[in-house]
C-alpha positions in Angstrom: 17.6 3.6 3.7 16.7 0.5 5.6 19.9 -1.7 7.2 18.3 -4.8 5.0 18.2 -2.1 1.6 21.5 -1.1 2.7 22.6 -4.7 2.6 20.9 -5.4 -0.5 22.7 -2.4 -2.1 26.0 -3.4 -1.1 25.5 -7.1 -2.5 24.9 -4.9 -6.0 27.8 -3.1 -5.6 30.3 -5.7 -4.1 29.3 -8.5 -5.9 26.2 -7.8 -9.1 27.5 -5.1 -10.6 31.1 -7.0 -11.4 29.2 -9.7 -12.6 27.4 -7.4 -14.9 30.4 -5.1 -16.4 33.0 -8.5 -16.6 30.7 -10.8 -18.5 27.4 -8.2 -20.0 29.6 -5.1 -20.5 28.0 -4.3 -23.9 24.8 -4.0 -21.9 25.5 -2.7 -18.7 23.9 0.7 -19.0 20.5 -0.7 -20.5 19.8 -3.2 -16.7 18.2 -1.0 -14.2 19.0 -2.8 -10.8 17.2 -2.2 -7.2 15.1 -4.0 -4.6 11.4 -3.2 -5.1 8.2 -5.1 -4.7 6.9 -7.7 -2.6 8.1 -8.5 1.0 8.9 -6.9 4.3 12.5 -5.8 3.1 11.5 -4.1 0.6 9.1 -1.9 2.6 11.7 -1.4 5.5 9.2 -3.3 8.0 11.4 -6.6 8.3 11.8 -7.8 11.9 12.8 -11.4 13.7 9.5 -12.6 12.9 9.3 -11.7 9.3 12.7 -13.4 8.2 11.3 -17.0 8.8 10.7 -17.0 5.2 10.9 -15.6 2.1 14.2 -13.7 3.5 17.7 -13.2 2.0 20.0 -11.1 0.1 19.5 -10.0 -3.4 18.3 -7.4 -6.1 16.0 -7.5 -8.9 17.4 -6.2 -12.4 15.3 -4.9 -15.0 15.3 -5.0 -18.6 13.2 -4.6 -21.7 11.2 -7.0 -23.4 13.6 -6.7 -26.4 16.7 -7.0 -24.0 15.5 -10.0 -22.5 15.8 -11.7 -25.7 18.5 -10.4 -26.4 20.8 -11.3 -23.3 18.4 -11.5 -20.7 18.1 -15.2 -20.1 21.9 -15.3 -20.2 21.9 -12.9 -17.2 19.2 -14.7 -15.4 21.7 -18.1 -15.1 24.7 -15.6 -14.5 22.9 -14.3 -11.7 21.4 -17.2 -10.5 25.3 -18.7 -9.8 26.5 -16.2 -8.2 23.4 -15.9 -5.7 23.9 -20.0 -4.9 27.6 -19.0 -4.7 27.0 -16.6 -2.5 24.2 -16.1 -0.6 22.8 -19.8 0.4 20.6 -18.8 4.1 16.7 -18.6 3.6 16.8 -17.9 -0.5 13.5 -19.7 -1.3 11.7 -20.6 -4.8 9.6 -17.8 -4.0 12.2 -15.1 -3.0 14.0 -16.3 -6.4 10.9 -15.5 -8.2 11.1 -12.1 -6.4 14.3 -11.1 -7.1 16.6 -11.5 -9.8 16.0 -10.6 -13.7 12.6 -10.0 -15.2 10.7 -7.3 -17.6 10.2 -3.9 -16.9 6.4 -4.8 -18.3 6.0 -7.8 -16.3 7.6 -6.6 -12.7 4.7 -3.9 -13.1 2.3 -6.1 -14.7 2.4 -8.9 -12.2 2.1 -6.7 -9.1 -0.3 -4.4 -10.4 -2.7 -7.3 -12.0 -3.2 -5.0 -15.4 -1.2 -4.8 -19.0 1.3 -1.9 -17.8 2.2 0.5 -21.0 5.5 0.8 -19.9 7.0 1.2 -23.3 5.0 4.6 -23.9 4.5 5.2 -20.4 1.1 5.9 -19.4 -2.3 4.5 -17.7 -5.6 5.1 -18.8 -7.9 6.1 -16.1 -9.9 3.1 -16.5 -6.5 1.2 -15.8 -6.2 3.4 -12.8 -9.5 2.5 -11.5 -8.8 -1.0 -11.5 -5.9 -0.7 -8.8 -5.9 -1.3 -5.3 -4.0 0.6 -2.9 -1.9 -1.6 -1.5 -0.6 -3.1 -5.2 0.6 0.8 -5.8 2.5 0.8 -2.8 4.3 -2.7 -3.5 4.8 -1.2 -7.1 7.4 1.7 -5.8 8.4 1.0 -2.5 12.2 -0.1 -2.0 14.9 1.5 -3.6 16.2 2.0 -7.7 20.1 1.7 -7.2 21.0 1.9 -11.1 18.7 3.1 -14.1 20.7 4.6 -16.6 18.0 3.7 -19.2 15.5 5.4 -17.3 12.6 3.6 -18.4 12.1 1.6 -15.2 12.2 5.0 -13.4 10.2 6.9 -15.9 7.0 4.1 -14.6 7.5 4.4 -11.2 7.6 8.4 -11.4 4.1 7.6 -13.0 2.6 6.0 -10.3 4.2 8.1 -7.7 3.0 11.2 -9.2 -0.5 9.7 -7.6 -3.8 8.8 -8.8 -5.7 11.4 -11.4 -8.1 14.2 -9.7 -11.0 12.1 -10.8 -10.0 8.6 -9.5 -8.7 10.3 -6.0 -11.9 12.1 -5.8 -14.2 9.1 -6.6 -11.8 6.6 -4.1 -12.4 9.0 -1.4 -15.8 9.0 -2.0 -16.5 5.0 -2.0 -14.3 5.2 1.5 -16.8 7.9 2.7 -19.8 6.0 2.0 -18.1 2.6 3.6 -17.1 4.5 6.8 -20.2 5.8 7.6 -22.6 2.9 6.3 -20.6 0.1 8.3 -19.5 2.3 11.6 -21.9 5.5 11.7 -24.7 3.6 11.1 -24.8 -0.1 10.8 -22.7 -0.7 13.9 -25.3 0.5 16.3 -28.0 -1.3 14.4 -26.2 -4.5 14.9 -25.9 -3.9 18.6 -29.3 -2.8 18.9 -30.4 -6.3 17.9 -26.9 -7.8 20.1 -25.5 -9.2 16.4 -22.1 -9.3 17.7 -20.5 -10.9 15.4 -22.1 -8.8 12.5 -20.7 -5.3 14.8 -17.0 -6.8 14.6 -17.7 -6.7 11.1 -18.8 -3.6 10.7 -15.9 -2.3 13.1 -13.5 -4.0 10.8 -14.5 -2.2 7.6 -15.0 0.9 9.7 -11.3 0.6 10.6 -9.8 -0.3 6.9 -11.9 2.7 5.5 -11.2 5.3 8.2 -7.2 4.3 7.1 -7.4 4.3 3.7 -9.3 7.7 3.6 -6.0 8.8 6.0 -3.8 7.9 3.0 -5.8 9.0 0.1 -6.5 12.4 1.9 -2.5 12.9 2.4 -1.8 11.0 -1.2 0.1 8.4 0.0 -0.7 4.7 -0.4 -0.9 2.5 2.0 1.4 -0.8 2.1 -0.3 -4.4 2.2 -3.0 -4.8 5.0 -1.1 -6.2 8.3 1.8 -3.2 7.6 -1.0 -0.3 7.0 -1.4 0.8 11.0 2.6 0.8 11.3 3.0 2.9 8.0 -0.3 5.6 8.5 1.7 5.9 12.3 4.8 6.5 10.9 3.1 9.2 8.5 1.1 10.3 11.3 3.6 12.7 12.8 1.0 14.4 15.8 -0.2 10.8 16.5 -4.0 11.9 16.8 -5.5 10.2 14.4 -3.3 6.8 14.7 -3.9 6.8 18.7 -7.6 7.4 17.7 -8.0 4.5 15.7 -5.5 2.3 17.6 -8.2 2.8 20.8 -10.7 2.0 18.0 -9.1 -1.1 17.4 -8.5 -2.0 21.3 -12.0 -1.0 22.6 -14.0 -4.2 23.7 -17.4 -4.6 22.7 -19.6 -3.6 25.7 -23.2 -5.1 25.4 -23.9 -3.6 28.7 -24.1 -0.1 27.3 -27.4 -1.0 25.1 -29.2 -2.6 27.6 -32.5 -0.9 27.4 -31.5 1.0 24.2 -33.5 1.1 21.2 -31.9 1.9 17.9 -32.9 5.1 16.4 -31.2 7.1 13.3 -30.8 10.4 14.4 -29.7 9.7 18.1 -26.4 8.1 19.1 -25.6 6.0 21.8 -22.8 7.9 23.3 -22.7 5.1 26.1 -20.9 2.7 24.1 -17.0 4.0 23.7 -16.8 2.8 20.2 -19.8 4.8 19.0 -18.3 7.8 20.0 -14.7 6.7 18.9 -16.7 6.8 15.4 -17.8 10.3 15.6 -14.4 11.6 16.9 -12.4 9.8 13.9 -15.4 11.4 11.5 -14.7 14.7 12.9 -11.1 14.4 12.4 -11.6 13.5 8.5 -14.2 16.2 8.3 -11.3 18.4 9.4 -8.9 16.6 6.6 -11.7 17.3 3.9 -12.0 20.6 4.7 -8.1 21.6 4.6 -7.8 19.9 1.1 -10.8 22.2 0.5 -12.5 18.9 -1.2 -16.1 20.1 0.8 -17.7 23.4 2.3 -20.7 22.1 4.2 -20.4 20.7 7.6 -20.7 17.9 9.3 -18.7 14.8 10.8 -21.6 11.9 9.2 -19.2 11.1 6.2 -22.1 9.6 3.9 -23.1 13.9 3.6 -20.2 14.6 2.0 -20.3 11.7 -0.9 -21.7 13.9 -3.2 -19.9 16.9 -2.7 -16.5 14.8 -3.1 -17.8 13.0 -6.3 -16.2 14.7 -9.3 -18.6 16.2 -11.9 
């Protein structure tokens, strides 16, 4: 648990728990409490830079829709009065929207951008296909401090169980195609034409797809894009894959590597370090695919594996 999440837990234990126990004793066991959702503090990535906005002590209080009608609005008023009295610094209106009293349904639906069936704790395959990777991490980060009713945690556990197999394989196949087309094919085509801007876009897409594939193959959700590399570095115990991603991001475009070089679809221009790195990263991904028994055929050109990975 990070220092900021621990600070919010202490705020709950010292201030919010007493408020609930004193003013809403009959509903005490029906209120889930924690800190989950948007904001670097929920991910444990907050630092001095991130504290210039939407930063302050507070917790989320989740209730059912029925309970919101019973006592939720009164609880919200009481909680906001407590925050105004105890915590003043940096508590912006935006942060108020992320903390305080909300229904379980609205919390998950707002983050995932679908109408979540939190009552029955289920998601259709169609629902899963609509979701963005990072919103799933946002919906499952942080800590839940108390949930006697269990409804908030039940849906959280559904998401943490990860994608259904068909959805998982489809998403892997999509990113294999994007990596291959952008970085293993189109980057070289653009450099051969001298189109540096388009080449940079190809590298950017390749970086994104490579990192998404890493998370998919580790069966983990990546966070919001600006934290993706940091989260991947934390996950990559050996550091080999993340080091290659960093080098690919830092490598300067080398126009001279393409002087006098004509594009050929079956020959790689290894004078360009970006091309070499794209193949090395492709080999790392190929190895992970084999380790998870998703492919049997060899090849670091990732387009070769799309049809084999796609669910039948």
